[in-house]
C-alpha positions as MATLAB code, in Angstrom:
seq = 'MPENSYFAHYIPLLIQVIVAIALATIMVTLSHLLGKHKWSRAKNTAYECGIEPTGDAQQRFSVKFYLVGMLFILFDVEAVFLYPWAVIARELKMFGFWEMMVYIGLVLVGFFYIWKKGILDWNASEKGGN';
ca = [
       4.477  -36.750    8.243;
       3.710  -37.590   11.892;
       0.145  -37.020   12.845;
       0.668  -36.224   16.487;
       2.857  -33.119   15.969;
       1.141  -29.865   15.585;
       4.214  -28.227   14.281;
       4.876  -30.853   11.599;
       2.100  -29.338    9.477;
       4.240  -26.128    9.165;
       7.356  -27.954    7.865;
       6.487  -27.301    4.152;
       5.933  -23.602    4.908;
       9.292  -23.468    6.651;
      11.027  -25.095    3.729;
       9.395  -22.833    1.247;
      10.516  -19.735    3.365;
      14.054  -21.084    3.591;
      14.247  -21.712   -0.244;
      12.886  -18.303   -0.978;
      15.413  -16.541    1.268;
      18.239  -18.663   -0.105;
      17.243  -18.025   -3.649;
      16.959  -14.245   -3.107;
      20.313  -14.156   -1.429;
      22.031  -16.123   -4.211;
      20.552  -13.873   -6.857;
      21.616  -10.668   -5.146;
      25.100  -12.074   -4.476;
      25.663  -13.287   -7.986;
      24.392  -10.035   -9.424;
      26.878   -8.143   -7.218;
      29.754  -10.477   -8.019;
      29.226  -10.826  -11.801;
      27.688   -7.480  -12.579;
      29.721   -4.588  -14.076;
      30.825   -1.882  -11.678;
      31.643    1.003  -13.913;
      30.786    4.088  -11.816;
      30.406    7.568  -13.341;
      29.164   10.915  -12.242;
      25.954   10.422  -14.309;
      25.259    7.089  -12.663;
      25.674    8.468   -9.120;
      23.146   11.320   -9.658;
      19.677   10.985   -8.189;
      17.094    9.862  -10.650;
      13.949   11.997  -10.489;
      11.868   11.634  -13.671;
      14.646   13.083  -15.846;
      14.566   16.347  -13.885;
      17.625   17.622  -12.010;
      16.793   17.604   -8.283;
      16.448   20.887   -6.605;
      16.031   21.799   -2.969;
      16.713   19.852    0.156;
      15.701   16.236    0.507;
      14.639   16.828    4.055;
      11.987   19.511    3.206;
       8.644   19.367    5.113;
       5.565   18.201    3.316;
       2.129   19.562    3.799;
      -0.073   17.684    6.127;
      -2.601   17.459    3.332;
      -0.262   15.223    1.544;
      -0.381   12.658    4.381;
      -4.153   13.079    4.801;
      -4.864   12.361    1.163;
      -2.487    9.325    1.438;
      -4.382    7.984    4.441;
      -7.743    8.672    2.747;
      -6.667    6.680   -0.256;
      -5.716    3.766    1.835;
      -9.024    4.094    3.661;
     -11.052    4.081    0.530;
      -8.984    1.508   -1.022;
      -9.683   -0.827    1.955;
     -13.370   -0.027    1.557;
     -13.198   -1.321   -1.988;
     -11.543   -4.545   -0.793;
     -14.591   -5.163    1.440;
     -16.892   -4.774   -1.572;
     -15.303   -7.675   -3.579;
     -16.185  -10.567   -1.246;
     -19.603   -9.202   -0.748;
     -20.135   -9.073   -4.560;
     -19.105  -12.712   -4.740;
     -21.712  -13.952   -2.292;
     -24.365  -11.168   -2.728;
     -26.955  -13.609   -4.071;
     -26.538  -15.916   -1.228;
     -27.098  -13.037    1.262;
     -30.228  -12.024   -0.382;
     -31.928   -8.775    0.841;
     -30.297   -8.818    4.240;
     -26.871   -8.717    2.674;
     -27.994   -5.903    0.303;
     -29.261   -3.690    3.085;
     -26.130   -4.407    5.181;
     -23.913   -3.275    2.354;
     -26.167   -0.173    1.785;
     -25.603    0.763    5.504;
     -21.802    0.245    4.977;
     -21.663    2.289    1.721;
     -23.812    4.920    3.467;
     -21.293    5.244    6.356;
     -18.460    5.500    3.892;
     -20.276    8.179    1.984;
     -20.863   10.122    5.171;
     -17.159   10.058    5.822;
     -16.428   11.129    2.259;
     -18.816   14.095    2.412;
     -17.236   15.074    5.744;
     -13.749   15.250    4.437;
     -14.949   17.010    1.288;
     -16.672   19.689    3.399;
     -13.590   20.009    5.643;
     -11.620   20.878    2.437;
      -9.137   18.094    2.771;
      -9.501   17.222   -0.966;
      -9.057   20.821   -2.073;
      -5.336   21.294   -2.798;
      -5.770   24.850   -3.991;
      -7.003   26.183   -0.593;
      -4.369   27.924    1.488;
      -3.398   26.165    4.662;
      -4.558   27.780    7.907;
      -1.826   26.419   10.061;
       1.055   27.915    8.057;
       3.002   24.694    7.658;
];
């Protein structure tokens, strides 16, 4: 591999991406060509946990559904920050401990705020009427 080219270091990555895309394309194509295509009314129905679907697929969801989804992602990301800290906690000594306590304190303030706002209470009626 030439030492003077910056992009030469990325050639193995490029080869890996090309091989992955080619392999995925080959597998999907072979599955389509070799697979059985026996269509029936039962196969064409929507699968929804064994329950016959009812209602319109374009129905509106409550805003609380999206809020809880975003909060899940937020607290999930918060947990991701705890893992690297836990690995090097002894190296950081007391400074790292107190920094993490400040971080957890801020996360708990946010948690208690959303708790008091009633975002986590699914039984409460919505004020906006969505």
